[in-house]
Backbone bond lengths (Angstrom), bond angles and torsions (degrees), N, CA, C in turn:
res aa  C-N    CA-C-N  psi(-1)  N-CA   C-N-CA  omega(-1)  CA-C   N-CA-C  phi
1 M - - - 1.385 - - 1.502 115.43 -
2 V 1.369 115.78 -40.62 1.449 120.17 179.06 1.573 111.13 -59.72
3 D 1.430 114.14 -41.20 1.431 114.66 -176.11 1.479 107.49 -66.79
4 K 1.306 120.56 -37.05 1.454 118.53 179.73 1.539 114.25 -66.81
5 L 1.232 119.69 -34.00 1.469 127.97 174.89 1.513 105.99 -64.44
6 I 1.278 121.27 -47.61 1.479 122.17 179.26 1.496 107.99 -64.56
7 L 1.335 127.63 -42.14 1.384 125.70 176.99 1.573 110.93 -63.37
8 A 1.413 113.51 -35.25 1.480 114.61 177.09 1.495 114.89 -64.48
9 L 1.300 120.47 -18.72 1.439 119.34 173.54 1.526 117.43 -59.44
10 D 1.391 113.28 -21.10 1.396 119.46 -179.19 1.605 112.50 -99.03
11 H 1.350 113.49 10.41 1.478 116.98 -175.33 1.576 110.26 -67.42
12 P 1.345 116.55 145.04 1.487 115.48 -175.86 1.519 108.82 -70.67
13 D 1.310 122.81 -21.85 1.495 118.88 178.43 1.527 104.35 -82.32
14 H 1.300 116.68 118.89 1.444 121.04 -177.89 1.570 113.33 -62.05
15 E 1.268 115.46 -33.53 1.503 119.94 175.59 1.499 110.56 -57.28
16 T 1.332 118.07 -40.77 1.455 123.41 178.72 1.523 109.51 -61.42
17 S 1.374 114.40 -49.62 1.460 118.74 -178.22 1.510 111.12 -58.46
18 M 1.351 115.40 -42.47 1.473 122.34 -174.25 1.558 105.74 -67.34
19 R 1.347 119.67 -45.84 1.432 123.26 178.09 1.565 113.78 -62.94
20 A 1.358 119.26 -35.19 1.441 122.83 176.13 1.505 111.07 -68.45
21 A 1.342 113.76 -38.21 1.544 120.14 177.60 1.515 106.67 -61.06
22 W 1.394 116.92 -49.14 1.432 123.44 -170.99 1.543 104.93 -59.46
23 I 1.303 118.02 -53.69 1.440 125.35 -178.89 1.508 110.94 -53.09
24 L 1.313 116.66 -46.52 1.504 119.12 -177.72 1.525 109.13 -63.97
25 G 1.328 115.08 -38.45 1.471 119.35 -179.43 1.471 105.86 -65.74
26 E 1.343 121.33 -54.67 1.414 122.19 -173.73 1.591 110.51 -56.35
27 R 1.356 115.87 -33.27 1.422 119.82 179.97 1.490 116.00 -83.73
28 R 1.376 110.95 -6.01 1.468 121.10 -176.08 1.463 112.10 48.83
29 E 1.375 115.04 54.44 1.465 120.05 -175.52 1.588 106.57 -86.79
30 A 1.268 114.39 100.93 1.536 120.85 179.66 1.599 112.48 -61.72
31 R 1.325 113.43 -27.90 1.506 114.47 177.91 1.563 111.02 -67.78
32 A 1.312 118.78 -12.54 1.448 117.17 -179.48 1.544 111.90 -98.26
33 A 1.342 117.26 2.15 1.516 117.25 -179.45 1.478 112.85 -58.17
34 A 1.333 120.39 -43.83 1.418 117.05 -177.19 1.483 115.02 -75.01
35 A 1.308 121.59 -24.22 1.397 128.73 172.39 1.547 111.17 -67.95
36 L 1.329 111.91 -43.60 1.498 119.72 178.54 1.547 111.23 -62.95
37 A 1.359 113.68 -45.36 1.438 120.64 -178.22 1.523 107.42 -63.19
38 A 1.269 115.68 -43.60 1.562 118.61 -179.44 1.521 107.49 -68.64
39 L 1.214 123.55 -30.81 1.477 122.79 176.57 1.581 107.05 -64.47
40 V 1.297 118.09 -47.94 1.463 119.66 178.93 1.476 114.12 -57.58
41 R 1.324 113.90 -38.34 1.467 117.60 -179.41 1.504 114.14 -69.98
42 R 1.329 117.92 -28.70 1.480 118.45 -170.91 1.538 113.94 -106.35
43 T 1.286 116.82 -23.13 1.452 119.20 -174.57 1.627 111.69 -75.75
44 K 1.336 112.78 145.28 1.440 116.36 174.05 1.521 111.66 -100.26
45 D 1.289 115.98 -2.12 1.465 121.66 178.29 1.523 110.69 -90.41
46 V 1.407 112.14 115.79 1.419 116.81 -177.34 1.505 113.18 -65.53
47 Y 1.297 119.43 -27.07 1.491 120.36 178.35 1.491 114.12 -76.17
48 V 1.375 116.83 -32.35 1.414 119.36 173.90 1.486 111.05 -67.44
49 A 1.407 113.45 -42.19 1.496 120.62 -177.64 1.559 108.59 -61.36
50 T 1.387 114.20 -41.93 1.468 118.36 -175.18 1.526 109.15 -71.35
51 A 1.290 119.63 -37.98 1.492 121.41 173.95 1.562 112.36 -60.07
52 A 1.352 116.56 -41.38 1.398 120.88 177.62 1.565 112.96 -65.91
53 V 1.328 114.80 -37.84 1.485 122.98 179.79 1.562 107.39 -65.45
54 E 1.365 116.54 -46.85 1.443 119.51 -179.63 1.537 108.63 -62.30
55 A 1.302 116.50 -41.27 1.592 119.38 -179.94 1.495 105.29 -58.68
56 L 1.277 119.71 -48.85 1.468 125.07 -172.74 1.580 106.41 -59.41
57 G 1.337 114.93 -41.42 1.458 117.93 178.82 1.583 114.09 -63.45
58 K 1.253 113.89 -35.80 1.473 119.20 176.79 1.569 109.20 -74.39
59 I 1.242 119.53 -36.31 1.511 120.09 177.66 1.437 106.73 -65.11
60 G 1.339 123.39 -46.51 1.438 124.71 171.26 1.528 118.94 68.98
61 T 1.277 117.58 13.97 1.480 121.25 178.84 1.553 107.72 -70.46
62 R 1.370 116.96 161.79 1.416 117.38 177.56 1.586 113.14 -58.30
63 E 1.298 115.39 -37.02 1.459 121.93 179.00 1.507 107.93 -64.68
64 A 1.333 120.43 -47.65 1.390 123.61 179.19 1.571 115.22 -60.24
65 L 1.245 115.40 -48.12 1.477 125.35 179.03 1.610 108.79 -64.34
66 G 1.325 111.61 -46.20 1.423 113.43 176.65 1.542 113.60 -58.46
67 F 1.284 117.40 -39.63 1.529 116.66 174.96 1.524 113.02 -65.27
68 L 1.317 116.31 -40.39 1.375 121.08 177.32 1.539 113.42 -56.66
69 N 1.289 117.72 -35.02 1.387 125.28 -179.78 1.511 111.04 -69.94
70 T 1.359 118.56 -18.03 1.518 120.92 175.16 1.442 114.44 -81.74
71 L 1.346 119.84 -9.60 1.409 123.56 -168.84 1.592 116.97 -90.01
72 S 1.327 113.24 9.53 1.450 118.69 -176.47 1.550 111.92 -66.36
73 S 1.370 120.67 -14.58 1.404 124.40 178.56 1.520 110.83 -117.55
74 Y 1.311 116.64 17.24 1.504 122.60 177.23 1.541 107.72 -59.65
75 P 1.390 116.73 136.15 1.443 117.09 -177.44 1.517 116.06 -57.33
76 A 1.305 118.86 -37.81 1.496 117.61 -178.93 1.532 114.65 -90.69
77 R 1.343 110.68 124.10 1.534 118.91 -178.47 1.503 111.46 -49.88
78 M 1.354 113.78 -47.20 1.486 121.48 -175.34 1.542 111.29 -57.45
79 V 1.245 119.50 -38.39 1.484 122.94 173.26 1.525 113.05 -67.57
80 R 1.379 113.21 -46.01 1.479 115.70 -179.62 1.499 110.58 -60.95
81 E 1.345 118.32 -41.90 1.439 122.98 178.03 1.512 111.19 -61.86
82 A 1.355 116.68 -44.65 1.488 119.95 -179.62 1.513 110.61 -60.57
83 A 1.304 116.94 -39.34 1.497 123.77 178.48 1.500 109.95 -64.75
84 K 1.355 119.11 -48.84 1.418 123.87 175.70 1.500 114.40 -57.30
85 D 1.353 115.20 -44.21 1.467 121.28 178.88 1.539 108.54 -63.57
86 A 1.279 117.75 -47.15 1.501 121.40 -176.93 1.610 106.44 -59.21
87 L 1.279 114.22 -45.32 1.462 117.93 -176.13 1.559 111.93 -67.41
88 R 1.330 114.48 -38.57 1.483 119.67 173.09 1.562 112.09 -63.34
89 R 1.277 116.51 -39.73 1.556 117.86 179.38 1.509 107.84 -64.03
90 H 1.324 114.12 -44.85 1.438 117.44 -174.28 1.556 109.44 -66.38
91 E 1.300 117.62 -41.44 1.447 119.53 176.28 1.499 110.73 -62.15
92 G 1.330 120.40 -37.08 1.500 123.82 177.43 1.503 108.26 -63.81
93 E 1.321 120.84 -43.32 1.458 123.21 177.56 1.419 113.79 -58.58
94 V 1.353 112.35 -44.15 1.496 120.42 -177.98 1.530 110.76 -63.15
95 Q 1.363 116.34 -42.22 1.426 120.74 176.98 1.556 112.72 -67.83
96 S 1.305 119.47 -37.88 1.464 124.65 178.22 1.517 105.28 -63.44
97 Q 1.330 119.25 -46.92 1.464 118.60 -177.10 1.481 111.48 -64.14
98 G 1.324 117.42 -35.49 1.459 122.05 179.33 1.531 110.91 -64.03
99 K 1.349 119.23 -42.84 1.361 127.52 178.53 1.554 110.07 -64.18
100 A 1.307 116.49 -42.05 1.497 118.75 176.79 1.475 112.61 -65.25
101 T 1.338 117.46 -37.42 1.445 124.93 176.47 1.508 109.21 -62.85
102 D 1.325 119.05 -46.73 1.443 125.92 179.10 1.515 110.04 -54.83
103 Q 1.347 116.11 -44.50 1.403 121.60 -177.44 1.591 115.16 -66.51
104 D 1.318 113.48 -24.50 1.478 118.38 -173.62 1.465 113.37 -66.54
């Protein structure tokens, strides 16, 4: 299933690409991080790139977050903001986990 979703990222219908990115993010499929990053690099569709960035934020691996950190100068503001939001959410989750650990 994951392999089919990764292949669907390259589908000519952008809605299909966006849907595949969303599913991969919801499933937190770490194997898809490289393919999602490659999609952001090559697509000219800001909505597809944003969907891939949001998925990378949900996946949250070191590789995914590292890539999101490189997007501060991405041409489309929508993509830059999605990357910033994803990194902020991840940072908040890490801080919340740290506080929970401190209380244990």
